[in-house]
C-alpha positions, 0 to 999 in steps of 0.5 A: 618951730620956735627959739627965744633968742639971748645970750649969744646961743655959741657962748651960753651952752660953753659957760653954763655946761647946759645942752638946748634940746629940742621939746618935740611936744610943744615943737619949741626948743628948750635950754637944759633939762626941761622937759621929761626926758621922753619929749625932748631930742637932743643935746645940741650945743647950739640954739639953731641946732636943736631948732634944726632937731625933726629935719637932722632926726629925717636925715639921719634915718634916711643916712641909716636906712639907704645902709640897711638897705646897703646891707641887704643887697638892695 
């Protein structure tokens, strides 16, 4: 996954009010809502967090599955 460097990432979002997004189609981080919502995961406060979006989604999916199994008594 690639993302472009630039202004200190934690400050850029803070200063502009914009957030970082991960584009699942291009597999790149974007700053602001550049792509259609259907292609974006986010928002994230930092570029680094957005770059980890696929991992974060997988981690959350595993956690939700474990909760579902627990509720079903499995």
